[in-house]
N, C-alpha and C positions, 0 to 999 in steps of 0.2 A: 770528811770533805765537803759535805753540805755546809756544815758550820763555818769552815774557813772561807768558802765562796760567799756566804751570807755576810760575814764579818767583813770581808774585803769590799763587798758592794757598799756597805754602810760606811765605810771609812772614806770612800772616794769623794763624797761632797766636801769634807774638809780639806782634800788635796787641791780641789778645783774650786775654791770658794768664789762666788762673784763679789767683788768688793764694791768700790763706788761705781766703777764702770759697768758694763754689761757683757763682760768676758764669759763665754760659754763654760760650764762646769765640765771638768775634765772627765766626769762619768759618763758623758754623752758621747765621747770620742770612741770610734769603733777600735776594737782590739784587732791585731793582725789577722787572727783566725776568722774574725767576722768580715774583715775587708777581703780575705781570700774567698769566703763564700760568695761574695758580690761578683768578684772577678770570674770565679768559675761558672756561676750562674749565667752571667752575660755571655760567656764563651759558648756555653752549651745552647744558648738561644740564637747562635750565630753572629753575635754582636763582637766586633774587635775590642780589644782592650789595649791600654798602654802599659808597657813594661819599662821600668827604668833600672839601671845598674845599681843605684845606690851610691855609687862614687861621685857621679856627676848627675844632679837631679834631672837635667834635661836630656842626658844621653840615654838612648834606649831603642825601643821598636814598637810598632803597632802590630798586634798578634791576633789571629783568629784560628779556630780549629778547622782542619781541612774537611772534616766530616760535616760540619754544620754551616760554614760560610756559604752565602748565596751568590749569584751571578752579579747582582748590583753591587755588593760589597767587594767582591773580588775586583770588579772594575774600577770601584773608587780608590782602592789600594794602588792598583796599577796606575791610575792617573796622578796619584801623589809620588809614585816612584820615580818618575822621569827625573833625570836621565839614567837612574839606576834600574834595578829589578826587584821585583818582589821574590822572595826565596820560599821554597818548600823545605821544611824540616822533617827529617826521618830518623828512626833509630837505626843503629847499626844492624841489628838484626833484620829490619825491614830492607835495608840496602843490600845485604848479602843474599836475602831471599830472592831479591830481583837480579841477581847476578852482576851487580854494579862493582866497579873497582873501588876499593876503599882508598881515602887519602892516606898518604904516607905518615902524617902527624897525627892520626887517630890513636886514641889510647890502645894499649895493647890487650886489655882485659877483653875476654870473649864477648861479654854483653855490655861493654862500656863504650861511651862516646856517642855522639849524634852527628848526622851528616847534614848537609845543606846543598841545595842546587837551585839555580835560578829557574824561575818558571817562564817557558818560551812565550813570546807574544802570540796571542791567539789561542793558548791552552785553555780549554774550558773546564766546567766542573767534572765532566766525565773523565777527562785526562787526570784531573787532580784526584779523583776517587780511585781511579786505577793505581796510581802510584802510592797513595795513602794506604790501601788495603785489600784492593781486589786484583792485583797483579797487572801486567802490561804485556801484551804480545811482543815476542822478541823482535819482530820485524819493525815494530815502532821504535823500539830502543835503538835499533840500528840506523834508522833513517833520522833519528834526532838524538844525536850523541849528547850526553850530559856530563858536565865536569862537577864532581863531588868535591866539597869542601868539608873540612872539619868545623863542627858548630862549637860555639862558645857558650858561656853561662846563660846568656838570654835564650839561646835555642834549647838548651838543656832545660830550663825552667819551663819552657812552652810545652815541652813533651811530658814533663813531669805533671803539669796541670791537666793535659789531655788524659794521661793514665788514670789520675785521681777522679776524673769526671766519667770514666768507663767509656770513652769515645776512642776511636782509633788514634794511636800515638803518632799523629802528623798534624803539623801546623803550617799556616800561611804566615810569613814574618816580613815585615818592611822595616828594615833599620831607619831610625830617624835620630836626627841630632837635637831635635827639640820635641820629644815625645810627650814631655809634660805639658808644653804648650799645646800640642795637638789634642790631648785629652781635655784640657780646659776649653778649647776652641770648639769641639766636636761633641762634648758631653759625654765623654768615654770614661769607664772606670780606669784607675791607674793604681800600681802597686809596685814596690821595690822588689827586685828578685831575691835579695837576701832575706827579707821578711817572708816571702812566699816559701823558699826553702825550709826556713826554720819551722814554719807553722806545719808544712808537710812531714818533716822529719821527726818533729817532736812527738807525733801521734796524739790523737785526740783523747783527753781524759774522759771516762765514762761516768755518768751519774745516774743512779738508780731513781727512776721516776714512777714506777708503780709495780705492785706485785699482788698476786691473788692466788688462792687455792685453785687447782684444776684437776679433777679426777680424770684419769686416761685409761685406755685399755690395758697399757702396761702395768699401771699401779693407780689405784684410787687415791692413794696419798701422793699427790704431786702438786707443785707450786711453780708459777712462772714469774719471773723477775724480768722487767724491761729497763734496759739501760740506754741512755741517750748520750751521744757524744757532744762535747761543747762546741764542736765546729758545724753543727747543724746538719751532719751526715746521717747516714742510715742508722736505725736502732739495732741493738743486739739483745739477745735473750739469754738468761740462765734458767734451766728447767730442772727443778729438783725432781728426782724419781725416788718414791719412798721417802724414808726419814734418815738421811745420812747423818753421821755423827762428825761434826766439823772439828772436834778435838782429836780425831784420829785421821790418818791419811784417807782422803775422800776419792772414791772412784770417779773420775772425770773424763769426759770426752770434748775435745775440741772439734766442733763439726761445722764445716763450712757449708752454708745454704746451698742446696742443690735442687732447684725446682724440678728439673727433669727427672732426677733419680728420687727424690724424698716425695714429691706429690704424684708424678706420672709413672713411677715404678719403671723408669727407663732401664734397659739392658745394656746400654753402652757404658755404664760405670758401675761402681759398686757402693755408691753413697748410701741409697735407699736401705739395702740390706745391713750396712754398717750402722746406720742409725736405729733402725729397729732392733738389731741384735744387741746394741748397747743398752737400750732402754729395757729390753727383757732381762739382760744379765743383771742390770743394777737392781731391778725389781725383785729378782729372785735371790738377790744376796743382801747386803746391808745398805742398799740405796746408793745413790750417786747424783751426779751434776752433768747435764748436757749443756755445754756452752754453744748456743746456735748462732754462729756468726754469719752475718750477711755479706759474705765474700764469694759471691757466685762465680763459677768458672775459674777457680784459682785467682780470684781478685780481678778478673777483667770485665765482669758484668755479663748478664744474660745475652745481651745483643751480640756481643763479641764471641761469647761461647757458642752461639749458633753459627757464626761465621766459621769458627774453628771446627765445628761439627761438620759443616759442608766441605771444608778442606780435607777432613779426614776421610770423607766419602770419595775424595779425589786421589787418596793415596798416602796422605802424610799422616805421621803419627801425632799424638796429642802435644808433644814438646815442639815438634816441627811446625805444627799448625800455629801455635802461640808465636813462634818466631816469624812466621810468614806475616802474621798480622802486625808485626813490630813490637810485640810484648816479650818479656822475659819468660823463663820456664814457669815461675810461680810468682805471682804479684801480690800475694796475701800478706797481711800484717798480723801475726799472731801475738803482738804485744797486747792488744786488746783483751785477749784471754787472760793474761796476767792481771791486767787491771781489774777486770771484773772478779777474779778469784780473790783479790786483795779486798775489794769492796764487800765480799761475802764473808770475809773472815777465814778463808781458806789458804793455808801456807804450805800444806803437804798433800800431794795426790798420787793415786795410782792412776796412771794415765793411759786410756784406751786408745792405742795408736799403732800403726805401722810405719809412721814417719818419724825418723829420729830428729828432724829439724824441729819439730814441735817441742821436744824435751829440751834441746838446747835454748830455744828462745824462752821457754817458761823459767828455765834455770836463771837465765840473764835477768829476768823480772823478779827474782827473789822467791820463786816458787820451788820447793823441795819435791822433785818427782822421785818417790821412793820405789817405784816399780813401773815398768812398762807392761801393759796388758795387751797382748796380740788381738787384733780384730780381723782375722782372715776369713771373710765371709764374702759372698755376692760375685764369686767367679762363675762365668758362663761362656759359651761359645762365641758369643757376640762380642764380649769385652776382653777376650783372652789377650789380644795384641795390646790393648790399653793397659792392663794390669802388668804385661810384661815390659812395656815402656816405663811405667812408674818405677818398677824395680830397677831397670837397667840405667835409666837416665836421672831419675829423682831420688834415688836411693832408698825407697820403700822396702821394708823388710817383709816380703811376701812368701818366703820359703822356709 
């Protein structure tokens, strides 16, 4: 993979040669995934961006994340909206959690579709935050009835960007007939929605950037490989325990990062015991590989995971808490695990997991799972309901 990337980079100047004029070399033009990182970065800073449909270059919207936009920019969007209205975009899960009546034309899938509502005049950031992810007292909903509409492709892309940035999946959106002109006039980043969705759905290829031996308590024969995605996102790690034979089925665990469980030994989950047991089992056997994937909180990020924990203290289970915040049950992308295994030259694995979904995803990535190795550890009085919910609602094999 490195060779092909290097060869491709060397070939670019020939495609974009500067002849008699001073036309810029095509090799300097940002790729779609690089433009995506710019757009996402601006949104996380609270800066609106322009999204266009791709069909009509000027047709589109100005979009900001509900969690990061400030008063000044919200008011500026309102000023541009007259005589229309700025919209708040929410997921179906969030609308249902708030008890809102869904539009008749919303897709039938349980987790499908997005909804929009006009932001009332005078609504402030506190109102916005309440609708976006912290609930809203029923009395306020009754005193300010809201009409929901089914969102379109622009709305769906706005929420996909929010999820990928690990902020609450809620967006402020102002439809504009000349979004491209707005971007040029205001100095805002702009991107076409089909290009965004292609970049998000493709999954970022991983590249090995460094590796070194690392003696550990579990095994003095250890090695850590650091992989970096080409979209500028977070790095992931492959941790060799012992000296596994890659010509045979390798014992592998796909372990999603859990700061609270792995580092703080939280009793609310079984992640820490699973990690330590997997390492000890590999060390006492023929070795293995831990794929440590930075997908905290089932892919919603640590900040949202703490929000979900607070909701669990109020009585929701782990799936209900994710839905209350607007997320699906599980937002992780395990394709990255298949990508890293191919990089390491591993094509057959004994997978340590209680989650059948991991087996299916690795199989779709061309990895042969020759055996599922159960990992039933870490249960206690504190996390008993959590584990029961994983079994009942997420299909984990815990009995």
